[in-house]
ROSE-4610 file (N, C-alpha, C; in Angstrom, 1 decimal, always signed):
// ROSE-4610
residu = [M/M/M/T/T/T/T/T/T/I/I/I/D/D/D/Q/Q/Q/P/P/P/L/L/L/A/A/A/T/T/T/I/I/I/A/A/A/T/T/T/A/A/A/P/P/P/E/E/E/Q/Q/Q/A/A/A/G/G/G/T/T/T/P/P/P/T/T/T/A/A/A/A/A/A/E/E/E/P/P/P/T/T/T/R/R/R/R/R/R/G/G/G/L/L/L/V/V/V/F/F/F/W/W/W/I/I/I/V/V/V/R/R/R/Y/Y/Y/L/L/L/P/P/P/A/A/A/E/E/E/V/V/V/V/V/V/G/G/G/T/T/T/A/A/A/A/A/A/M/M/M/V/V/V/M/M/M/G/G/G/G/G/G/L/L/L/L/L/L/A/A/A/T/T/T/M/M/M/W/W/W/T/T/T/D/D/D/A/A/A/A/A/A/P/P/P/L/L/L/I/I/I/A/A/A/V/V/V/A/A/A/A/A/A/L/L/L/L/L/L/G/G/G/E/E/E/I/I/I/V/V/V/G/G/G/F/F/F/Y/Y/Y/A/A/A/V/V/V/L/L/L/A/A/A/V/V/V/T/T/T/I/I/I/Y/Y/Y/I/I/I/E/E/E/Q/Q/Q/T/T/T/Q/Q/Q/V/V/V/S/S/S/A/A/A/T/T/T/R/R/R/R/R/R/R/R/R/A/A/A/A/A/A/G/G/G/R/R/R/T/T/T/A/A/A/V/V/V/L/L/L/L/L/L/V/V/V/A/A/A/E/E/E/F/F/F/G/G/G/A/A/A/A/A/A/E/E/E/L/L/L/L/L/L/D/D/D/T/T/T/F/F/F/L/L/L/V/V/V/R/R/R/P/P/P/A/A/A/A/A/A/L/L/L/M/M/M/I/I/I/G/G/G/V/V/V/W/W/W/L/L/L/I/I/I/P/P/P/D/D/D/P/P/P/L/L/L/W/W/W/G/G/G/M/M/M/L/L/L/A/A/A/G/G/G/K/K/K/I/I/I/A/A/A/A/A/A/D/D/D/I/I/I/V/V/V/F/F/F/Y/Y/Y/A/A/A/V/V/V/A/A/A/A/A/A/G/G/G/A/A/A/F/F/F/T/T/T/V/V/V/T/T/T/A/A/A/K/K/K/T/T/T/G/G/G/L/L/L/R/R/R/D/D/D/A/A/A/R/R/R/R/R/R/R/R/R/R/R/R/A/A/A/A/A/A/P/P/P/E/E/E/V/V/V/T/T/T/P/P/P]
num = [1/1/1/2/2/2/3/3/3/4/4/4/5/5/5/6/6/6/7/7/7/8/8/8/9/9/9/10/10/10/11/11/11/12/12/12/13/13/13/14/14/14/15/15/15/16/16/16/17/17/17/18/18/18/19/19/19/20/20/20/21/21/21/22/22/22/23/23/23/24/24/24/25/25/25/26/26/26/27/27/27/28/28/28/29/29/29/30/30/30/31/31/31/32/32/32/33/33/33/34/34/34/35/35/35/36/36/36/37/37/37/38/38/38/39/39/39/40/40/40/41/41/41/42/42/42/43/43/43/44/44/44/45/45/45/46/46/46/47/47/47/48/48/48/49/49/49/50/50/50/51/51/51/52/52/52/53/53/53/54/54/54/55/55/55/56/56/56/57/57/57/58/58/58/59/59/59/60/60/60/61/61/61/62/62/62/63/63/63/64/64/64/65/65/65/66/66/66/67/67/67/68/68/68/69/69/69/70/70/70/71/71/71/72/72/72/73/73/73/74/74/74/75/75/75/76/76/76/77/77/77/78/78/78/79/79/79/80/80/80/81/81/81/82/82/82/83/83/83/84/84/84/85/85/85/86/86/86/87/87/87/88/88/88/89/89/89/90/90/90/91/91/91/92/92/92/93/93/93/94/94/94/95/95/95/96/96/96/97/97/97/98/98/98/99/99/99/100/100/100/101/101/101/102/102/102/103/103/103/104/104/104/105/105/105/106/106/106/107/107/107/108/108/108/109/109/109/110/110/110/111/111/111/112/112/112/113/113/113/114/114/114/115/115/115/116/116/116/117/117/117/118/118/118/119/119/119/120/120/120/121/121/121/122/122/122/123/123/123/124/124/124/125/125/125/126/126/126/127/127/127/128/128/128/129/129/129/130/130/130/131/131/131/132/132/132/133/133/133/134/134/134/135/135/135/136/136/136/137/137/137/138/138/138/139/139/139/140/140/140/141/141/141/142/142/142/143/143/143/144/144/144/145/145/145/146/146/146/147/147/147/148/148/148/149/149/149/150/150/150/151/151/151/152/152/152/153/153/153/154/154/154/155/155/155/156/156/156/157/157/157/158/158/158/159/159/159/160/160/160/161/161/161/162/162/162/163/163/163/164/164/164/165/165/165/166/166/166/167/167/167/168/168/168/169/169/169/170/170/170/171/171/171/172/172/172/173/173/173/174/174/174/175/175/175/176/176/176/177/177/177/178/178/178/179/179/179/180/180/180/181/181/181/182/182/182/183/183/183]
x = [+47.5/+47.5/+46.3/+46.8/+45.6/+44.7/+43.8/+42.9/+42.8/+42.0/+42.0/+40.8/+39.7/+39.0/+39.5/+40.5/+40.9/+41.2/+40.9/+40.7/+42.9/+43.5/+44.6/+45.4/+44.7/+45.2/+45.8/+45.1/+45.5/+46.8/+47.3/+48.5/+49.0/+49.3/+49.8/+49.6/+50.3/+50.6/+49.1/+48.8/+47.6/+47.5/+46.9/+46.6/+46.5/+47.2/+46.7/+45.3/+45.0/+43.2/+43.6/+42.3/+41.8/+41.8/+41.9/+41.8/+42.3/+43.6/+44.2/+45.2/+45.6/+47.1/+48.3/+48.9/+50.5/+51.4/+52.5/+53.5/+54.6/+54.6/+55.5/+54.9/+53.2/+52.6/+52.6/+53.0/+52.9/+51.7/+51.3/+50.0/+50.7/+52.0/+51.5/+53.2/+52.7/+54.2/+54.8/+56.2/+57.6/+57.1/+58.7/+59.1/+59.4/+60.2/+61.1/+60.1/+58.9/+57.1/+57.4/+56.7/+56.1/+57.2/+58.5/+59.7/+59.6/+59.8/+59.5/+58.4/+57.1/+56.2/+56.1/+56.4/+56.5/+57.5/+58.5/+60.3/+59.7/+59.7/+59.6/+58.9/+57.6/+56.5/+57.4/+58.0/+58.4/+59.3/+60.3/+62.0/+61.1/+60.3/+59.5/+59.0/+58.2/+57.8/+57.6/+58.7/+60.1/+61.0/+61.2/+61.8/+61.3/+59.9/+59.1/+58.4/+58.7/+58.2/+59.3/+60.7/+61.6/+61.8/+61.3/+61.4/+60.5/+59.2/+57.9/+58.1/+58.8/+59.3/+60.3/+61.6/+62.0/+61.9/+60.6/+60.9/+59.8/+59.5/+58.5/+58.7/+59.9/+60.9/+61.2/+61.9/+61.8/+61.1/+59.7/+59.1/+57.8/+58.5/+58.3/+59.6/+59.0/+59.7/+58.3/+57.2/+56.4/+56.3/+56.6/+56.1/+54.6/+53.6/+52.3/+52.2/+53.2/+53.4/+54.3/+55.0/+56.2/+55.7/+54.8/+54.5/+52.9/+52.9/+51.1/+52.2/+52.5/+53.9/+54.6/+55.4/+56.2/+54.9/+53.2/+52.8/+52.4/+51.5/+51.3/+52.1/+53.3/+54.6/+54.3/+54.9/+54.2/+53.4/+52.2/+51.4/+50.8/+51.7/+51.3/+52.8/+54.0/+54.7/+54.5/+54.4/+53.9/+52.9/+51.6/+50.6/+50.3/+52.0/+51.6/+52.2/+53.2/+54.2/+53.4/+52.6/+51.1/+50.4/+49.6/+48.7/+49.4/+50.5/+51.1/+51.4/+52.1/+52.5/+51.3/+49.9/+48.7/+48.1/+48.3/+47.8/+48.6/+49.9/+50.4/+49.8/+49.7/+50.1/+47.9/+47.6/+45.9/+46.0/+46.2/+46.4/+46.8/+47.3/+47.4/+46.2/+45.0/+44.1/+42.2/+42.6/+41.7/+40.7/+40.4/+40.2/+40.5/+40.1/+40.3/+41.6/+42.3/+42.8/+42.2/+40.5/+39.6/+39.3/+39.1/+38.9/+39.8/+42.0/+42.1/+42.6/+42.7/+42.7/+41.2/+40.0/+39.0/+39.1/+39.8/+40.2/+42.0/+42.1/+43.2/+42.9/+41.8/+41.7/+40.1/+39.6/+39.0/+40.5/+41.7/+42.4/+43.1/+42.9/+44.3/+43.2/+41.6/+41.0/+40.5/+40.3/+40.4/+42.2/+42.7/+44.1/+44.6/+44.3/+45.3/+43.8/+42.8/+41.9/+41.7/+41.2/+41.3/+42.7/+43.7/+44.9/+45.1/+45.1/+45.4/+44.4/+43.0/+42.6/+42.3/+43.1/+43.8/+45.1/+45.6/+47.7/+47.4/+46.1/+46.1/+46.2/+44.7/+43.8/+44.3/+45.3/+45.5/+47.1/+47.5/+49.0/+50.0/+50.6/+51.6/+51.3/+49.7/+50.9/+51.0/+50.7/+51.2/+52.3/+52.8/+54.0/+55.1/+55.0/+55.3/+55.6/+55.3/+54.5/+56.0/+55.6/+55.8/+57.7/+58.6/+59.6/+60.4/+59.8/+60.4/+60.1/+59.2/+59.1/+59.9/+60.9/+61.3/+62.5/+63.2/+64.4/+64.6/+65.7/+66.1/+66.0/+66.9/+67.1/+65.8/+65.5/+63.7/+63.6/+64.7/+64.9/+65.1/+65.6/+65.3/+64.6/+63.6/+62.6/+62.0/+61.7/+60.6/+61.1/+61.9/+62.5/+62.1/+62.0/+61.3/+60.3/+59.5/+57.6/+57.6/+58.1/+57.8/+57.8/+59.0/+59.0/+58.2/+58.3/+56.5/+55.5/+55.1/+53.7/+53.5/+54.6/+54.6/+54.6/+54.7/+54.8/+53.2/+52.5/+50.8/+50.3/+50.8/+49.7/+50.0/+51.5/+51.8/+51.4/+51.1/+50.0/+48.5/+47.9/+46.9/+47.0/+47.4/+47.3/+47.8/+48.5/+49.1/+47.9/+47.8/+46.0/+45.6/+44.7/+44.0/+44.1/+45.6/+46.3/+45.7/+45.8/+46.1/+44.5/+43.3/+41.5/+41.3/+42.0/+41.5/+42.5/+43.6/+43.6/+42.9/+43.1/+42.1/+40.7/+40.5/+38.9/+38.1/+39.8/+39.9/+39.4/+39.3/+39.5/+40.4/+41.9/+42.9/+43.0/+43.3/+43.3/+42.5/+40.8/+39.5/+38.5/+39.1/+38.4/+37.2/+36.0/+35.0/+34.6/+34.6/+34.5/+32.3/+32.0/+31.0/+30.7/+29.8/+29.2/+29.6/+29.5/+29.4/+28.3/+28.5/+27.4/+26.7/+25.0/+24.4/+24.9/+24.6/+24.7/+23.3/+22.2/+21.4/+22.1/+21.1/+20.6/+20.0]
y = [+167.2/+165.7/+165.4/+164.4/+163.5/+162.1/+162.4/+161.1/+160.4/+158.5/+158.0/+158.9/+159.3/+159.9/+161.5/+161.5/+162.6/+162.4/+163.1/+162.7/+162.4/+161.3/+161.0/+162.8/+162.7/+164.1/+164.7/+165.5/+166.1/+165.8/+165.3/+164.4/+163.8/+163.5/+162.7/+163.1/+163.0/+163.5/+163.1/+163.4/+163.3/+162.2/+160.9/+159.9/+159.9/+158.9/+159.3/+159.3/+159.1/+158.9/+157.5/+156.8/+155.6/+155.5/+154.3/+153.5/+153.6/+154.5/+155.1/+154.0/+153.4/+152.8/+153.9/+153.3/+154.1/+153.6/+154.8/+153.5/+152.7/+152.4/+152.0/+150.9/+150.8/+149.8/+148.5/+147.5/+146.2/+145.8/+145.3/+144.6/+143.5/+142.8/+141.3/+141.0/+140.2/+140.8/+140.2/+140.1/+139.0/+138.3/+137.9/+137.4/+138.1/+139.4/+140.3/+140.6/+141.1/+141.4/+140.9/+139.6/+138.5/+138.4/+138.4/+138.6/+139.9/+141.2/+142.3/+141.8/+142.0/+141.4/+140.7/+139.1/+138.5/+138.1/+138.4/+137.9/+138.6/+139.9/+140.4/+139.7/+138.9/+139.1/+137.1/+136.8/+135.6/+135.1/+136.2/+136.9/+136.6/+137.4/+137.5/+136.2/+136.0/+134.5/+133.1/+133.0/+131.7/+132.1/+133.2/+133.5/+133.3/+133.6/+133.9/+131.8/+131.4/+129.9/+129.4/+129.6/+128.8/+129.4/+130.4/+130.4/+129.5/+129.8/+128.7/+127.6/+126.7/+125.2/+125.2/+126.1/+125.7/+126.0/+126.8/+126.8/+125.9/+125.2/+124.2/+122.9/+122.5/+121.8/+121.7/+122.8/+122.8/+121.6/+121.9/+121.3/+119.9/+119.8/+117.7/+118.2/+116.6/+116.2/+115.7/+115.9/+114.8/+115.9/+115.7/+116.5/+116.8/+116.9/+117.5/+119.2/+118.5/+119.8/+121.0/+120.3/+121.2/+122.0/+121.4/+121.6/+123.1/+122.3/+123.6/+125.0/+124.6/+125.8/+126.7/+125.4/+126.5/+127.3/+126.4/+127.4/+128.3/+128.6/+129.5/+130.8/+130.8/+131.3/+131.9/+131.6/+131.9/+132.5/+132.4/+132.8/+134.2/+134.3/+135.3/+136.9/+136.3/+137.1/+137.1/+136.4/+136.3/+137.4/+137.2/+138.3/+139.8/+139.6/+141.0/+142.1/+141.4/+142.5/+142.7/+141.9/+142.0/+142.4/+143.6/+143.8/+145.3/+145.3/+147.1/+147.0/+145.6/+146.0/+147.2/+145.7/+146.5/+148.0/+148.1/+149.3/+149.8/+150.7/+150.8/+151.4/+150.2/+150.6/+150.7/+150.8/+151.8/+152.5/+153.4/+154.4/+155.9/+155.0/+155.7/+155.6/+154.8/+154.7/+155.1/+155.1/+155.6/+156.6/+157.2/+159.0/+159.0/+158.1/+158.1/+156.7/+157.1/+156.2/+154.8/+154.7/+154.0/+153.2/+153.8/+153.7/+152.4/+152.5/+152.3/+151.4/+150.8/+149.6/+148.8/+149.3/+148.4/+147.9/+148.2/+147.9/+146.6/+146.9/+146.4/+145.1/+144.5/+143.5/+143.3/+143.9/+143.0/+142.1/+143.3/+142.6/+141.4/+141.1/+139.9/+139.3/+139.0/+137.7/+137.6/+138.2/+138.5/+137.6/+138.1/+137.3/+135.7/+135.8/+134.7/+134.4/+134.5/+133.7/+131.8/+131.6/+130.4/+129.6/+130.4/+129.5/+129.5/+130.6/+130.2/+128.9/+128.7/+128.0/+126.6/+126.4/+125.4/+124.5/+125.7/+126.1/+124.8/+126.3/+126.0/+124.5/+124.3/+122.5/+122.0/+122.0/+121.0/+120.5/+121.3/+121.1/+121.7/+122.9/+123.3/+122.5/+122.4/+121.3/+119.5/+118.5/+118.0/+117.9/+118.6/+119.0/+119.6/+120.2/+120.2/+118.8/+118.3/+117.2/+116.2/+115.6/+115.5/+115.9/+116.7/+117.4/+117.4/+117.4/+117.2/+115.7/+114.9/+113.3/+112.6/+113.2/+112.7/+112.9/+114.0/+114.5/+115.4/+114.3/+114.3/+115.6/+116.7/+117.8/+118.6/+118.7/+120.0/+121.6/+121.4/+123.3/+122.5/+121.6/+121.3/+121.0/+120.5/+119.3/+120.2/+121.6/+122.9/+123.4/+123.6/+124.4/+123.9/+122.0/+121.6/+121.6/+121.1/+121.4/+122.7/+123.4/+125.0/+125.2/+124.9/+124.8/+124.2/+123.2/+122.2/+123.1/+123.8/+123.7/+125.5/+126.2/+127.7/+127.5/+126.2/+125.8/+126.5/+125.0/+125.3/+126.3/+126.9/+128.6/+129.4/+130.1/+130.7/+130.6/+129.6/+129.5/+129.7/+128.9/+129.8/+131.5/+132.0/+133.3/+134.5/+133.7/+134.8/+134.7/+133.5/+133.7/+134.8/+134.9/+135.9/+136.8/+137.4/+138.4/+139.1/+137.9/+138.5/+139.1/+137.9/+138.8/+139.8/+139.7/+141.1/+142.3/+141.8/+143.4/+143.8/+142.8/+142.7/+143.1/+142.5/+143.2/+144.5/+145.6/+146.5/+147.1/+145.8/+145.6/+146.6/+145.5/+146.2/+147.7/+148.3/+150.1/+150.7/+150.6/+151.2/+151.4/+150.7/+151.0/+150.7/+150.9/+149.7/+149.7/+149.7/+149.0/+149.4/+150.5/+150.9/+150.9/+151.0/+151.0/+152.3/+152.7/+154.0/+154.5/+155.8/+156.6/+156.3/+156.7/+156.9/+157.9/+158.5/+159.7/+159.9/+160.4/+161.3/+161.7/+161.8/+163.5/+164.3]
z = [+4.6/+5.5/+4.3/+3.8/+2.8/+3.6/+2.2/+3.4/+2.3/+2.7/+1.7/+0.2/+0.7/+0.0/-1.3/-0.9/-1.3/-2.7/-4.2/-5.2/-5.4/-6.2/-6.6/-7.5/-8.6/-9.4/-8.1/-6.9/-5.8/-5.4/-5.3/-4.3/-5.8/-6.7/-7.5/-9.3/-9.9/-11.6/-11.9/-13.2/-13.3/-14.2/-14.4/-15.2/-17.2/-17.2/-19.5/-20.1/-20.2/-20.1/-20.8/-19.6/-19.9/-21.1/-21.4/-22.5/-23.8/-24.0/-24.4/-24.5/-25.7/-25.3/-25.8/-24.6/-24.7/-25.6/-26.4/-27.1/-26.8/-24.7/-23.9/-23.6/-24.0/-23.6/-24.8/-24.4/-25.6/-25.5/-27.3/-27.3/-27.3/-27.5/-26.7/-25.9/-24.7/-23.6/-24.0/-23.8/-23.7/-21.7/-22.1/-21.1/-19.9/-20.1/-19.3/-18.4/-19.5/-18.5/-17.4/-17.5/-17.0/-15.0/-15.9/-14.7/-13.6/-14.7/-13.8/-12.7/-13.4/-12.8/-11.9/-11.4/-10.6/-9.9/-10.4/-9.5/-7.9/-8.1/-6.4/-5.2/-6.1/-5.7/-5.3/-5.9/-6.1/-5.2/-5.0/-4.0/-3.1/-2.1/-1.2/-0.3/-1.3/-0.9/-0.6/-1.5/-1.6/+0.0/-0.3/+1.5/+2.2/+2.2/+3.6/+3.1/+2.3/+2.1/+3.0/+3.0/+3.3/+4.7/+5.5/+6.8/+7.8/+6.7/+7.2/+7.9/+6.7/+6.6/+8.0/+7.8/+8.4/+9.7/+10.3/+11.2/+11.5/+10.9/+10.9/+11.5/+10.9/+11.4/+12.7/+13.4/+14.0/+15.9/+15.1/+15.8/+15.7/+14.5/+13.3/+12.5/+12.0/+11.1/+9.8/+10.6/+9.6/+8.4/+6.6/+5.4/+5.4/+6.6/+5.8/+6.3/+7.1/+8.4/+7.8/+7.7/+7.1/+6.0/+5.2/+3.7/+4.1/+4.9/+5.2/+5.6/+6.7/+6.9/+6.3/+4.9/+4.0/+3.3/+2.8/+2.2/+2.7/+3.6/+4.3/+4.4/+4.7/+4.2/+3.1/+2.4/+0.6/+0.0/+0.9/+0.3/+0.8/+2.8/+3.1/+2.1/+2.1/+1.4/+0.1/-0.9/-2.3/-2.2/-2.0/-2.2/-1.2/-0.1/+0.3/-0.6/-1.6/-2.8/-4.1/-4.0/-5.2/-4.9/-4.0/-3.1/-3.7/-2.9/-3.6/-4.5/-5.5/-6.8/-7.7/-7.7/-8.2/-7.6/-6.3/-6.0/-6.5/-6.7/-7.7/-8.8/-9.7/-10.4/-10.8/-9.9/-9.8/-10.1/-8.5/-8.5/-9.5/-10.7/-12.0/-12.6/-12.7/-13.5/-12.2/-11.2/-10.6/-9.9/-9.2/-8.9/-7.7/-6.7/-5.4/-4.9/-3.8/-3.5/-2.4/-2.7/-1.6/-3.1/-4.0/-5.5/-6.2/-5.6/-5.9/-5.4/-3.9/-2.8/-3.5/-3.8/-3.6/-4.9/-6.7/-7.7/-7.9/-7.1/-6.5/-5.5/-4.8/-4.4/-5.9/-6.4/-7.5/-8.8/-8.8/-9.6/-9.1/-7.7/-7.3/-7.1/-7.2/-7.3/-8.6/-9.2/-11.0/-11.9/-11.2/-11.7/-10.9/-9.7/-9.0/-9.0/-8.1/-7.6/-8.4/-9.2/-9.5/-9.9/-9.8/-9.5/-8.6/-7.7/-6.2/-5.9/-6.0/-5.7/-5.8/-7.2/-7.2/-7.4/-6.6/-6.6/-4.6/-3.9/-2.8/-2.2/-2.3/-2.5/-2.9/-4.2/-5.0/-4.6/-6.1/-6.5/-5.7/-4.7/-3.9/-2.8/-1.9/-0.9/-1.7/-2.3/-3.0/-3.4/-4.4/-4.8/-3.6/-2.5/-1.3/-0.5/-0.3/-0.1/+0.0/-1.7/-2.3/-2.4/-2.7/-2.4/-1.0/-0.5/+1.4/+1.6/+1.2/+1.2/+0.5/-0.9/-1.6/-1.8/-1.5/-1.2/+0.0/+0.8/+2.0/+2.9/+2.2/+2.6/+2.5/+3.7/+3.6/+3.1/+2.7/+2.1/+0.6/+0.1/-1.3/-1.5/-1.0/-0.8/-1.0/+0.3/-0.7/-1.9/-2.6/-3.5/-4.8/-4.9/-6.1/-6.0/-5.0/-5.3/-5.3/-4.5/-5.4/-7.0/-7.2/-8.3/-9.5/-9.4/-10.0/-10.0/-9.5/-8.4/-9.1/-9.1/-9.7/-11.3/-11.6/-13.0/-13.8/-12.6/-13.0/-12.6/-11.8/-11.0/-11.8/-12.3/-13.7/-14.9/-15.2/-16.3/-16.5/-15.7/-15.2/-15.0/-13.6/-13.7/-14.4/-15.5/-16.3/-17.6/-17.8/-19.0/-17.6/-16.6/-16.0/-16.0/-15.7/-16.2/-18.0/-18.4/-20.3/-20.5/-19.6/-20.2/-19.1/-18.2/-17.6/-18.2/-18.6/-19.4/-20.7/-21.3/-23.2/-22.7/-21.7/-21.1/-20.4/-20.3/-19.8/-18.2/-17.5/-16.0/-15.2/-16.0/-15.7/-15.0/-17.0/-16.5/-16.9/-15.8/-15.9/-17.4/-18.2/-19.3/-19.4/-19.6/-20.1/-21.8/-22.1/-22.9/-23.3/-24.3/-24.4/-25.8/-26.0/-27.8/-27.8/-28.9/-29.7/-29.6/-29.0/-29.6/-30.9/-30.8/-32.3/-32.6/-34.1/-34.6/-34.9/-34.0/-35.1/-36.4/-37.5/-38.5/-37.9]
């Protein structure tokens, strides 16, 4: 039986040396990288959004309440998948499961914090509400609002991901000054 404090090296393959770029690690990320990274979370988040929004229509016709239910469903579905994805990434560069879990929380906030605040409190509720208000079918209204909000969200989140990768936060590198050589 393994514990959360057990070093990952005893239960998984040894990670590559931190800070050393690999041949498979691109210096510039293309569209395929972003699709592979975010598509599973988007699929689950969208399904949860539709379920939440449609369940709300059973009790109300109010666009704001439908939008809030859809928003909450999407947040839960989206971040559940991303938490698992980032945790798996971090087990490769962390000494223990506890460290990987902590790094996962830090990276979720670093990558999505600003985007999520803007998205949750301004862009997405307005986009979902306008979509449900303008398009008679609530399902299509929610999807149209979601797409509009996603454009803004990913512009901010992709920028934050790039910053965490370039600063070494994502792969546990720490930028250190080169040791001084004494004669």
